[in-house]
C-alpha positions as CSV (number, residue, x, y, z in Angstrom):
1,M,-25.1,48.8,-188.9
2,G,-25.1,47.9,-185.2
3,D,-22.9,50.7,-183.9
4,Y,-20.3,53.1,-185.2
5,D,-17.7,50.3,-185.5
6,D,-20.0,47.6,-187.1
7,L,-20.7,47.7,-190.8
8,F,-22.4,44.6,-192.1
9,F,-24.3,44.3,-195.3
10,A,-26.9,41.5,-195.4
11,D,-28.3,40.5,-198.8
12,L,-31.7,39.0,-198.0
13,R,-31.9,37.7,-201.6
14,S,-28.9,35.4,-201.2
15,P,-27.6,33.8,-198.0
16,E,-24.0,33.8,-199.2
17,G,-24.2,37.4,-200.2
18,D,-23.5,38.8,-196.6
19,I,-20.5,41.0,-196.3
20,N,-18.8,42.4,-193.2
21,L,-17.4,45.6,-194.6
22,M,-15.6,46.3,-191.3
23,K,-13.7,43.1,-191.5
24,E,-13.1,42.9,-195.3
25,H,-12.4,46.6,-196.0
26,K,-11.2,47.7,-192.5
27,I,-13.8,50.5,-192.3
28,Y,-14.5,51.8,-188.8
29,D,-16.1,54.8,-187.0
30,V,-18.9,55.3,-189.5
31,K,-20.3,58.8,-189.4
32,S,-23.0,58.7,-192.1
33,I,-24.6,56.3,-194.6
34,I,-27.1,57.1,-197.4
35,F,-28.6,55.0,-200.1
36,D,-29.3,56.2,-203.7
37,D,-29.9,54.3,-206.9
38,G,-28.4,50.9,-205.8
39,M,-25.4,52.4,-204.0
40,F,-24.7,52.8,-200.3
41,Y,-22.5,55.8,-199.7
42,I,-20.5,55.6,-196.5
43,L,-18.5,58.2,-194.7
44,A,-16.1,56.8,-192.1
45,N,-13.4,58.3,-189.9
46,K,-11.1,55.2,-189.8
47,R,-9.7,52.8,-192.4
48,N,-7.0,50.3,-191.6
49,F,-6.9,51.8,-188.1
50,E,-5.8,55.2,-189.6
51,V,-7.8,58.2,-188.8
52,G,-9.0,60.3,-191.7
53,Y,-11.8,61.1,-194.1
54,F,-13.0,58.1,-196.1
55,L,-16.0,58.2,-198.5
56,L,-16.8,55.0,-200.3
57,G,-19.6,53.6,-202.3
58,F,-20.9,50.1,-201.9
59,N,-22.9,48.6,-204.8
60,Q,-25.7,46.4,-203.4
61,D,-25.8,44.2,-206.5
62,T,-22.2,43.7,-207.4
63,K,-20.9,44.0,-203.8
64,E,-18.0,46.1,-205.2
65,V,-16.5,49.0,-203.1
66,E,-15.3,52.2,-204.8
67,Y,-13.5,55.0,-202.9
68,Y,-14.3,58.6,-203.7
69,M,-12.1,60.2,-200.9
70,N,-9.3,58.5,-199.1
71,W,-7.5,61.1,-196.9
72,E,-5.4,60.0,-193.9
73,H,-5.2,63.3,-192.0
74,K,-5.2,62.1,-188.3
75,L,-8.2,64.3,-187.4
76,P,-11.4,63.0,-185.9
77,I,-14.6,64.2,-187.6
78,D,-18.2,64.4,-186.3
79,D,-21.6,66.1,-187.0
80,A,-21.5,64.5,-190.5
81,D,-24.2,64.6,-193.1
82,M,-24.5,63.4,-196.7
83,S,-27.0,64.1,-199.4
84,V,-27.3,63.6,-203.2
85,L,-27.3,67.0,-204.9
86,N,-30.5,67.7,-206.9
87,Q,-28.9,70.1,-209.4
88,D,-28.8,69.1,-213.1
89,L,-25.0,69.0,-213.4
90,G,-24.9,66.0,-215.8
91,D,-23.0,63.6,-213.5
92,K,-24.3,62.6,-210.0
93,H,-22.8,64.7,-207.1
94,I,-22.9,64.0,-203.4
95,V,-22.7,66.7,-200.7
96,V,-20.7,65.7,-197.6
97,S,-20.3,67.8,-194.5
98,Y,-18.6,67.4,-191.2
99,A,-16.9,69.2,-188.3
100,T,-13.2,68.5,-187.7
101,Q,-11.7,68.2,-184.2
102,F,-8.5,70.0,-183.1
103,I,-8.6,72.5,-186.0
104,D,-12.2,73.5,-185.3
105,T,-13.5,73.7,-188.9
106,Y,-16.7,72.8,-190.6
107,N,-16.3,71.4,-194.1
108,I,-18.8,71.1,-197.0
109,F,-17.7,69.1,-200.1
110,V,-19.6,68.6,-203.3
111,I,-18.0,65.6,-205.0
112,N,-18.6,64.4,-208.6
113,L,-19.1,60.7,-208.2
114,K,-18.1,59.9,-211.8
115,S,-14.8,61.8,-211.9
116,K,-14.2,61.7,-208.1
117,K,-13.2,65.3,-208.2
118,I,-14.2,68.0,-205.7
119,R,-16.5,70.5,-207.4
120,F,-17.0,72.7,-204.3
121,W,-15.3,73.0,-200.9
122,H,-16.4,75.3,-198.2
123,E,-14.4,75.5,-194.9
124,S,-15.3,77.7,-192.0
125,Y,-14.6,78.1,-188.3
126,A,-16.8,76.0,-186.0
127,L,-16.0,75.1,-182.5
128,Y,-15.9,71.3,-182.5
129,E,-17.3,71.0,-178.9
130,A,-20.4,73.1,-179.8
131,E,-23.4,71.4,-181.2
132,L,-23.7,71.9,-184.9
133,T,-26.1,70.6,-187.6
134,G,-25.9,71.1,-191.3
135,F,-28.0,69.7,-194.1
136,L,-28.9,70.2,-197.8
137,L,-32.1,72.1,-198.6
138,A,-34.5,71.3,-201.5
139,D,-33.2,74.3,-203.4
140,D,-29.6,72.9,-203.2
141,N,-28.5,75.5,-200.6
142,F,-26.8,74.2,-197.5
143,L,-28.0,75.3,-194.1
144,I,-25.8,75.2,-190.9
145,F,-27.3,75.6,-187.4
146,D,-25.1,76.2,-184.4
147,R,-25.5,78.1,-181.0
148,F,-24.7,81.4,-182.7
149,G,-27.4,81.2,-185.3
150,M,-27.8,79.8,-188.8
151,F,-25.7,80.2,-191.9
152,L,-26.7,79.6,-195.5
153,V,-24.1,78.4,-198.0
154,S,-25.0,78.5,-201.7
155,L,-23.8,75.4,-203.6
156,K,-24.8,76.8,-207.0
């Protein structure tokens, strides 16, 4: 990844395995990327030049792309974070969080990667212009820091 609008996968095992995800899948304005168990999980704010919330998985071996969330809602997002949930829930879950511009909310999603269903959704007021950071703790609680203090959200 060169900047927020570049998304290029280079497979060093195979010269013909390089993929420009921006060009081939029209993914732009990448907010967060994590890697877990052979998959890159990518949160982007634009797809096909439409603004929204797009969560996709890219398999490093098969080079296939799978969408978990594909919402065109015309709202810019920022202050994004992603983590794999440690709870023993059977299927793998990913925690995605971000602040939304214009409606001043902070969202936390827990998404089942097998069923692609939302298991948990927290939405609270958060001034978009204010600095805000959120992340998953080792005990599967979610901690949010902003200028007013810190807030703990239980994901259990």
